[in-house]
C-alpha positions as CSV (number, residue, x, y, z in Angstrom):
1,X,0.0,0.0,-0.1
2,X,1.5,3.4,-0.9
3,X,2.0,6.1,1.7
4,X,0.1,9.1,1.2
5,X,2.0,12.4,0.0
6,X,1.2,15.4,2.1
7,X,-0.5,18.0,0.0
8,X,-0.7,21.9,0.4
9,X,-4.1,23.2,-0.5
10,X,-3.4,26.0,-3.0
11,X,-6.0,28.7,-1.4
12,X,-5.2,28.4,2.0
13,X,-1.7,27.1,2.1
14,X,-2.7,24.4,4.8
15,X,-0.5,21.1,4.5
16,X,-2.7,18.0,4.9
17,X,-1.6,14.2,4.7
18,X,-3.3,13.5,1.7
19,X,-5.9,14.9,-0.7
20,X,-8.6,12.5,-0.3
21,X,-10.7,14.2,2.3
22,X,-12.4,17.4,0.8
23,X,-15.7,19.2,1.1
24,X,-17.9,18.2,-2.1
25,X,-21.0,20.6,-1.0
26,X,-21.4,23.7,0.6
27,X,-24.6,25.8,2.2
28,X,-23.1,28.8,3.5
29,X,-23.7,32.6,4.0
30,X,-21.8,34.7,1.4
31,X,-19.1,35.6,4.2
32,X,-18.7,32.0,5.3
33,X,-19.5,33.2,8.9
34,X,-22.2,30.2,9.2
35,X,-22.1,27.0,7.0
36,X,-23.1,23.5,6.5
37,X,-20.5,21.6,4.4
38,X,-20.5,18.0,3.3
39,X,-17.2,16.2,3.9
40,X,-16.1,13.4,1.8
41,X,-13.5,10.8,1.9
42,X,-12.5,9.6,-1.6
43,X,-15.9,11.2,-2.8
44,X,-17.9,9.5,-0.4
45,X,-19.9,11.6,2.2
46,X,-18.7,10.6,5.7
47,X,-20.3,13.6,7.5
48,X,-20.9,17.4,7.9
49,X,-18.7,20.3,9.0
50,X,-20.9,22.8,10.6
51,X,-20.3,26.4,11.9
52,X,-23.8,27.9,13.2
53,X,-22.1,31.4,13.1
54,X,-22.6,32.0,16.9
55,X,-18.9,32.0,18.2
56,X,-18.9,28.1,18.8
57,X,-16.4,27.6,16.0
58,X,-16.9,24.7,13.4
59,X,-17.4,20.8,14.3
60,X,-17.3,17.7,12.5
61,X,-20.2,15.8,12.6
62,X,-19.9,12.2,11.4
63,X,-22.5,9.9,9.7
64,X,-21.1,7.1,11.5
65,X,-18.7,6.7,14.5
66,X,-16.3,4.8,12.2
67,X,-15.9,7.9,10.3
68,X,-14.3,9.9,13.4
69,X,-11.0,7.8,13.2
70,X,-10.0,8.9,9.4
71,X,-11.0,12.6,10.3
72,X,-9.2,12.8,13.6
73,X,-6.0,11.4,11.8
74,X,-6.2,13.8,8.9
75,X,-6.7,16.7,11.5
76,X,-3.9,15.7,13.7
77,X,-1.3,15.5,10.7
78,X,-2.4,19.0,9.1
79,X,0.2,21.7,9.4
80,X,0.6,25.5,8.7
81,X,4.3,26.3,8.6
82,X,5.2,23.0,9.9
83,X,3.1,23.7,13.0
84,X,0.0,22.0,14.4
85,X,-3.3,23.4,13.7
86,X,-6.6,23.3,15.6
87,X,-9.5,20.9,14.3
88,X,-11.7,24.2,13.9
89,X,-8.6,25.8,11.8
90,X,-8.7,22.5,9.7
91,X,-12.5,22.5,9.0
92,X,-12.5,26.3,8.3
93,X,-9.7,25.8,5.6
94,X,-11.4,22.8,4.2
95,X,-14.6,25.0,3.7
96,X,-12.7,27.9,2.4
97,X,-10.7,25.7,-0.1
98,X,-13.9,24.4,-1.3
99,X,-15.5,27.8,-1.7
100,X,-12.3,29.4,-3.0
101,X,-12.1,26.6,-5.6
102,X,-15.4,27.2,-7.0
103,X,-14.9,31.0,-7.2
104,X,-11.8,30.5,-9.2
105,X,-13.0,28.0,-11.5
106,X,-16.1,30.4,-12.4
107,X,-13.8,33.0,-13.0
108,X,-11.3,31.1,-15.4
109,X,-14.5,30.0,-17.2
110,X,-15.5,33.7,-17.6
111,X,-12.0,34.6,-18.5
112,X,-11.8,37.0,-15.4
113,X,-9.0,37.3,-12.7
114,X,-9.7,36.7,-9.0
115,X,-7.5,38.7,-6.9
116,X,-6.8,38.7,-3.2
117,X,-5.7,41.5,-1.1
118,X,-3.3,41.1,2.2
119,X,-2.9,43.6,5.1
120,X,0.5,44.4,6.4
121,X,0.1,41.7,9.0
122,X,-0.4,39.0,6.3
123,X,-3.9,38.2,6.8
124,X,-6.3,38.1,3.7
125,X,-8.7,41.0,4.0
126,X,-10.4,41.1,0.4
127,X,-11.1,39.3,-2.7
128,X,-11.8,41.2,-6.2
129,X,-13.1,39.7,-9.8
130,X,-11.6,41.6,-12.4
131,X,-13.3,41.3,-15.9
132,X,-10.0,40.3,-17.6
133,X,-8.1,37.2,-17.9
134,X,-5.2,36.6,-15.4
135,X,-2.9,37.0,-18.5
136,X,-3.9,40.5,-19.3
137,X,-3.6,42.0,-15.7
138,X,-1.5,44.9,-16.5
139,X,0.6,47.3,-14.3
140,X,-2.1,50.2,-14.9
141,X,-4.8,47.8,-13.7
142,X,-2.5,46.7,-10.7
143,X,-2.2,50.4,-10.1
144,X,-5.7,51.2,-10.0
145,X,-6.6,48.3,-7.8
146,X,-4.1,49.6,-5.4
147,X,-5.4,53.2,-5.4
148,X,-8.9,52.0,-4.9
149,X,-7.9,49.8,-1.6
150,X,-4.9,51.3,0.1
151,X,-5.4,49.1,3.1
152,X,-3.9,46.3,1.0
153,X,-0.4,46.1,1.0
154,X,0.2,42.9,-1.2
155,X,-2.1,41.9,-4.1
156,X,-1.9,38.3,-5.5
157,X,-3.8,37.0,-8.5
158,X,-5.0,33.5,-9.5
159,X,-3.2,32.2,-12.3
160,X,-5.5,29.4,-13.0
161,X,-2.9,27.1,-11.1
162,X,-1.7,29.0,-8.2
163,X,-1.7,32.5,-6.4
164,X,1.2,34.6,-7.6
165,X,2.0,38.1,-6.9
166,X,1.7,39.8,-10.7
167,X,4.4,42.1,-10.2
168,X,6.9,40.9,-7.7
169,X,9.1,44.3,-7.7
170,X,5.8,46.3,-7.1
171,X,4.4,44.2,-4.1
172,X,4.0,47.0,-1.6
173,X,2.7,49.5,-3.9
174,X,1.4,47.8,-7.2
């Protein structure tokens, strides 16, 4: 039997032990403050990740008790920057990963660019959809975006495969 290879999730940066556990359906408020997501293992639903949006955090509700063990092992092995993360962080990241994948796929289909902006502290603070394909994201478009959102200190765009700073030499000012 092959040993699973760790995977870095492209939208959240979370390192997980394998790519077999993922959210496959989502019912959520637009800001993801509350959600109910279907969690699947190798494409088969095994339970729900639920955050009621009342400050209690996200929780996993298995379809059967046997589904707890693979989720626990997955969560225990997950890392960010080499450091362990909480169950809630893993659940939130799996939901965000699914939501961002849907957003970027839709934008790619429509020949649009998804940009995400970071604060000086490194937190993602905004997402913007631009009506041009990633390959046509120009310096003037980047400067206009920077002027409209001065609180953002770094922009990245989704290239269709990964997040990248469009003009690395202009990271702070675009």
